[in-house]
C-alpha positions as CSV (number, residue, x, y, z in Angstrom):
1,X,5.2,42.7,-3.0
2,X,7.6,45.6,-3.7
3,X,8.8,45.7,-0.2
4,X,9.9,42.1,-0.4
5,X,10.8,41.9,-4.0
6,X,14.2,40.4,-3.2
7,X,12.4,37.3,-1.9
8,X,10.1,36.8,-4.9
9,X,11.2,35.4,-8.2
10,X,10.2,35.8,-11.8
11,X,11.3,32.3,-12.6
12,X,15.1,32.0,-12.4
13,X,16.0,32.2,-8.8
14,X,13.9,29.3,-7.5
15,X,13.1,31.1,-4.1
16,X,9.5,32.1,-3.8
17,X,6.8,33.1,-6.4
18,X,4.0,35.4,-5.4
19,X,0.5,34.7,-7.0
20,X,-3.0,36.4,-6.4
21,X,-4.9,33.4,-7.6
22,X,-4.4,29.7,-8.3
23,X,-3.8,30.0,-12.1
24,X,0.0,28.9,-12.0
25,X,1.9,25.8,-12.7
26,X,3.7,23.8,-10.1
27,X,7.0,21.9,-10.4
28,X,7.7,18.8,-8.6
29,X,9.2,19.4,-5.0
30,X,7.4,22.7,-4.7
31,X,5.0,23.6,-1.8
32,X,2.1,26.2,-1.8
33,X,1.9,28.4,1.2
34,X,-1.4,30.2,1.2
35,X,-2.0,33.1,3.7
36,X,-5.5,34.1,4.3
37,X,-6.7,30.8,3.0
38,X,-10.2,31.3,4.0
39,X,-10.5,34.4,1.7
40,X,-8.8,32.5,-1.2
41,X,-11.0,29.4,-0.6
42,X,-14.1,31.5,-1.1
43,X,-12.8,33.7,-3.9
44,X,-11.2,30.9,-6.1
45,X,-12.9,27.6,-4.7
46,X,-12.1,25.5,-7.8
47,X,-8.5,26.6,-8.1
48,X,-7.9,26.4,-4.4
49,X,-9.2,22.9,-4.0
50,X,-7.6,21.6,-7.3
51,X,-4.2,22.7,-6.0
52,X,-4.8,21.5,-2.5
53,X,-5.8,18.0,-3.9
54,X,-2.8,17.8,-6.1
55,X,0.2,19.5,-4.3
56,X,1.5,20.0,-0.8
57,X,-0.1,23.0,0.7
58,X,0.2,25.0,4.0
59,X,-2.9,27.2,4.5
60,X,-3.0,29.8,7.1
61,X,-5.9,32.1,8.3
62,X,-6.2,34.4,11.4
63,X,-8.8,33.7,14.1
64,X,-11.4,36.3,15.0
65,X,-10.2,38.0,18.2
66,X,-12.1,37.2,21.3
67,X,-13.8,40.2,22.9
68,X,-14.6,38.3,26.1
69,X,-11.3,36.9,27.7
70,X,-13.3,35.3,30.4
71,X,-14.3,32.6,28.0
72,X,-10.7,31.4,28.1
73,X,-10.8,30.7,31.8
């Protein structure tokens, strides 16, 4: 977070807020972008799904790398 501190806000700039859980308030017009969503889904299931039901959310997660590229053929 320190590396990207100019992109995160306390609450004045209106750019981006960084959270490690789902215990935060949302304002109208805001969207949640969740990286490593599978991890957060299992760690905070109630908070994750409560926010996902109530607010626009983009959830991202990485796929497990394939060890056998022949399966792609």
